Structure formats: C-alpha cells, structure tokens
C-alpha angles and dihedrals in degrees: 000000000000090000092057092047093050091045090053091049091050092048091050091047091050093050092049094048093047094049092049096050108033139353097236117013095170142068112013096026102046127058108179098201141036129038116322110249093212088064103036101039108121093003114148108226091209092059092048091048090053089048091051091054091049092046092060098036113108091189086084089074132076095247093034088235101094127076134167085261090060089078097024100049116183087213088067098041089274092303129100132253093218124096092238135003123269120219124224089264091056094253115145117238127214100243142054115242109244124216117278093208108123089006090137089071095058120104091203132024138216125034090284097041095239095149129055099191137040089233090061093046096047095074095042096092089057093046094048094048096247092127094047093236136058122256092253091060090046089053090052090055091048091048091057091061112082091205092057091047089054093047092050091049092048095045105034104013092237140082119267114297136165090251090051091052090052093047093049096047090048092049092052093048091052088062091058099098116158118241123244120282127203088263089057090053091045091054094043095049101027089223112146093198090071087075127051118248090256092050090048090053088048089054090052090051091046094053103027119011098046098005106219091164091075087082101013092057117190096218109016123194124252117235088261091058098254123122126255113242098233136043105270097169097216138094092211088233134120124248137179110231096165093251108157095011116141139142092013099307151055124256085209115033093194118197092007092071088062103035101028087214114144089218090063097050107133093001124140135183119274105247124218114256095214109127089358092146087066097050110065136183103061142212125040092289098040089240097141113068103194142023087249088059090050093052091048090051093053094041089057091052100256120271115314116240135146093268101040111151112259086228090067115085136144110282098191092212116183124227095269093047091051091050092047092051091050090049090054092048090052090052088062089073129078104227092199095052112123091200 
C-alpha cells in the first residue's frame, strides 16, 4: 500500500515539475546516454586529446607534482575530496573545487561566476599562482617536448602557445559529460519502478515538499529561453545560504567580490547535483562532510544572516523525510561510472 502511495506522490511531483519547467522534457529532447551533441558538435577530437594530455600532466606546475586533475580527480567525479584546494606551493585555498563533469553546459564558471568560457577559466590557475608557475613558463616546458610540439601542430596547426593550451583544455572539458543515472532513466521513461519507494518519496520531497528544485531545477533554461536537453539540477544563479557566515560577516563574500552588488553578498553559484554522492565534501568551502549534513543544513533553514536568500526557510523535515531525500540524491549518481 505504501509503495503505491509513494509512487503516486512521485508521479504527481514529476508531472508538476515537468509542466513548470518545460512543455515536453522527454523523447526528442532528452537522450539519457552517450555524449551530448550540444557539447560535442564540431569538436575536433585532436584538440580534445591534446587537452586531455595537458589536464593530467603535472609538468605544467612548478614542482611538477600538480596537474589540473589534482583538484579535479576522475576518481571523485572530477571533483576533490579535500575541504579546499591546495596550490602547488602547498598553500590552502578558500574554496572546494567542484566537479567539471557537464561543465560545458554552464553559462558562467567558478563559484562566483567570474568566467563565461572554459577558455578564460583554463589559464586562471596559472594566473592565480595555483600551478606554481605562469602559463608562459608552462608553455616553454611543453615546447621542449617533441611529442607536444607534434600534437599542437596536428591539432591547432601551430607550436605550443598559451592560447593553444587554453583551447585544448577547454575542448577536453567539454567532452566530460556525465553518464545517465537511474533518475535520468526515471525522468526519460516516467516509470516509477526505476526508483525505490524511498527514492520516489525523496523525489516528491525534492520537487514538492521542500522544494529543492526551485534552485536545483531539473531542466533549466538557456539564456535564449530554450530548454537544456538533460536534467542539470541547477538554475545557474547565485544564492546566499549563510554558508561561512560568522561574527557578522563572511570570510569569502562570493559573488559580491565580483559584482559589488549588496544583493549578492555571500552568494554562490548553485551547483549541479549530478553525481553529488561522489563529490563530498559540499558547499563552496567544503564545510559539510556528507549529504546527510547538507540535508540537515537545509532542513534547519540555512544559516541566518542579513542577506539570506528568501528562498531559504526551515523545512522541518522528519527523520524519514531526510533519509528519503538523501536516498534520492544518491540515485542521481551512476555507481558504475569510472569518471
């Protein structure tokens, strides 16, 4: 009996979410597996292959021990298990490195949205000192390797350059499209049996009771008003949750440092929840260790501060509802993914 009730709740939640976010989220618009054509159309495989080699090459750092993959580890869905990133010098950063899976879909990058393209972002670790050397020195090291010289010629018809490094790294990251989860298949087929009764109830909480999907939208809109073809579970916007607030201020003011808008004081980008079970710890500062901690944080209404988002309020979830929501979040990951 309980299974049928939960299934009905999940079906109703699904219908409401789908109607609110797009007229027809299935069939022609959503392909639950394989590379996304919006990302890979026109992509030169040679450029992406070059970018993959650069992404994992620690010789691009001062100590030759740090690579892009040091903070975006494929073993953790291209995120990192540390609270915050560590630069090549051993200095601790202020933020946790988020996953770069599906990063090619994002209209802005970084927790504060400071970059609009992957090409812009690619050179940032060199500019901020995270790699221990500047990009010009990294290019010199690459230029001394005959294999790299050949790969740059084959892919970009030029010798190694900073622009070429940025283009190649961006091209590789655009190929990092997360595989389908059971939730993807549930949404594509509208078959409740794909999820367990507890996960179905978690979906109802996610879309109706809480609702988390206000910010973690299933099918967000592109800037041009059209709908993305896969569940991305983000609104691409910036919200103040109170994370990091203490003694009347924020150690990291987030989007405000870039925009200088009072409304964005302490606000950070809504991350995607795809594969979130594989990317602890959570929040921009890695301050929440588990998904259970995240659910507790939201259930309590975030952390009060003068600029708390009006979307954040106490949810008063009971123990079962919290467990169901965590179960749904775990179903957003593909446990067999070797990404």
